N, C-alpha and C positions, 0 to 999 in steps of 0.2 A: 357830374360836372358842376362846380359851385359858381354861382353868380353873386359876387360880392358887391358892397356898396359902390355905386358909380360916382363919378366926378360930377358934383352938382353945380360947378362953377362955369359950365359952358355958356357961351353968350346966348345960345338959343333958349336956355332955360333959367338964366340967372335972375330974371325979373320975377319968376315965380318963386324962386328960393327966397328972395328978399321979402316978398309979401308974406310968405309963410313964416318967416323968421320973426315977423312983427305980431303974429297971431299967437294963439296958445302954444306953450312950449312943446305940446305933443304933436302939433299939426305937421311940422316939418318931418320928424321921424316917421310918422304914420304915412305920409306921402311917399317917402323913400321906401319903407318897408313894402307898401302895396305895389310899388313899381318893381321891386326885386321879385316879388311873387308873380306879378303879371308876366315879367320877362321869362321866368322859368316855364310858366304854362304856355307862353307863346312858343318857346323852343320845343316843348312837348307836342304842340300842334304841328310844327314844321317837320319834326323827325320823320313821320311817315312819308312825307313828300320827298325828302332826300333819299330815304331808304328805297322807295319805289323806283327811283331813277338808277340805283346802283345794283339792285338785286332782283332776282326773279321771285315775285311775290305770289305764293301759293295759297295763302290764307290772309285775307284783307285785315283781319283784326289782330293778327299775330303781333306786329310791332307795337301796336297801341297797348296791347295787354302785357307786353314785356318791357315797357318803359314807364317811368314815373317822374312826376314833378313834386318837389317838396317845398312847402312855405318856410319862410324865415320864422324863427321863434318869436314870440310876442315880447319884444324888448324895445325900449326907447333909446338904447345905446346903439348909435349908427355903426360904430366899429364892430359890433357883435352881430350885425345883420348879414345873412346870406340866404339865398334860396338855392335850390339845386335841381338838376334834371339828369336822368341817366337810366341805365339798364337795370332791370330787376334781376338780381342773381339768385339762383336757387329755385326759381319757379319751375323750370323744366330744363332738360338737357339741351334742347335747341336754344333756349334763352341764354344759358351759360355760354354757349358758343358765340353769342352776339358780341361779347367782349373781344373775342379773337378777331371778329370782322372789324371792330372799331380800331383796334391797335395793331392787328396783325399778330401772328403767332402760329402755333402747332396744336392741332387736335389729335390726341393720341388714342390708341385703341379703337380706331375707326375701322373695325373689321369688315363691316357690311356697308355697302353704298348702294342704295336703291337704283335700279334700272328703270327706264321709262315704262317698261312692261308691268311694273309694280304699281304704277300711278293710275289715278282715275283717267279713264279714256286713253290710257297709255301716252299721256301728254307730259312732256318735261315741265310744263307750267302748272301742273296739277299736284295735289297732295297724293301721298301713298294711299291706296285704297284700304279700307278697314280690313278687308279679308286678307290683305297682303302685309299687314303690320309686322314688323320684324320679330317682335316678342313672340307672337303666335307661330311664327315659322321656325325660328332658330332653336327654340326650346325642345322642339320634337324632331329636329333635322337629324338625318343619319349621314355620317361622313363615309364615303367610299373612295377608293383609290383608282379604279379602272372602269372601263365601259361594262365589262361583265358583271362586276359588283353593283354598278349602277342599275342594270337591268334586273338583277335578282332583287335588289332593294325596292325597285319600282313595282314589281309584281307582288312583292310581300306586303308593302305599304298601301298600294292601290291608289285610287283617286283621292287627291288631297294630301298625299304624303309629301314630305319635304326631304330633299337630299342635297348634301354639299358635295360637289363633284367638279373638278376641273376649274377651280376658281370661281364657282358660282353656287348660289343657293337656288335650287330648282324645285318647283312644285309639280307633282304629277297631276295632269289634268284628266287623263283617261288611260285605261289599259284594257285593250280588247281581248276577247277570248282567243283571237288569232295570234296574240302575242304582240300586237302593235302598241307601242308606248307613245303617248303624246305628253309633252311637258312644257312648261314655261319657266325661263330663267327670270328670277325676281331681283336677285341682289348680286353684286360683284363681291367676292369674298377674298380677303387676304389677312391672314392672322397677324395681330399686333401692328397693323398698318398705322402710320402717322400721316396726316394730311396737312400740308403748309397752307396757311390762310393769308393771302395778301391783305395788307392794310387798306380798308375802304371805310373811312370814318363816316358816320352819319349823325352821331350825337354832337360832336364838336362843331361841324359846319352849321348845324341848326342853332346851336347856341350863339354862334357869331352873328348869324342873320337876326336872331331875336334881340341880341344886345344893340344892334344897330337901330332898333325900334325904341330903345330906352328913352331918349328924349320925348318922343311922342307919348309914350306911356306915362312918363313923369308929368308931362303937361296935363294929361287927363286926370291923374290923381291929385295934382296940385290944385286944379280947378275945382275938383270935388271938395277938397278941404276948405278952400276959400268960400265956395257957396255955403257949405255947412257952418262956417264961422259967422257968416253974415246973418244966419238965422238964429244965432244964439241970443 
């Protein structure tokens, strides 16, 4: 989301604009550019706060690592200035899905959805345990169609074997000599499943909150330019 040049003629900040305009020709553009940059990074700071209110956060650093703020290019042309904040696309599959959360949409080919039993401490609020990562499970999973085939596969694969059966990806946890099979369902499975994601924006609301702080940030940057000018 881009944060373009703001209106510098608000009553609250007009006195700073007039003072800057009387200084070196670079002082006013520099104050504006710094303010745009500060606003973008303020939005970046707010994003995790909004995100935490709307979603189950399983990794505290996730949203910080998948969003970024960009500074305006070094120009003195106010009309060309803008800063931005948004989601980093392409970093990970989960990161790419964040855009769907922001705008709403459909995630396709969501064949496997982790159950709580796959997560650390079997908690819905925790990450999937490393030993239960989907890649390590599905790549060696054997598909079976009935209970008899499941039992045969479980005996053959033994402890740690993965089986897809009855809409579940199941890991065999033990097979006793007496023929008792114990297993744990890790993922719900449905081939070519699409999941509808409701719109729950977090970048846009953060940007709006940050933009409301623009006059305060402009005042700070204007005062800095004025102090610097007095030392020349």
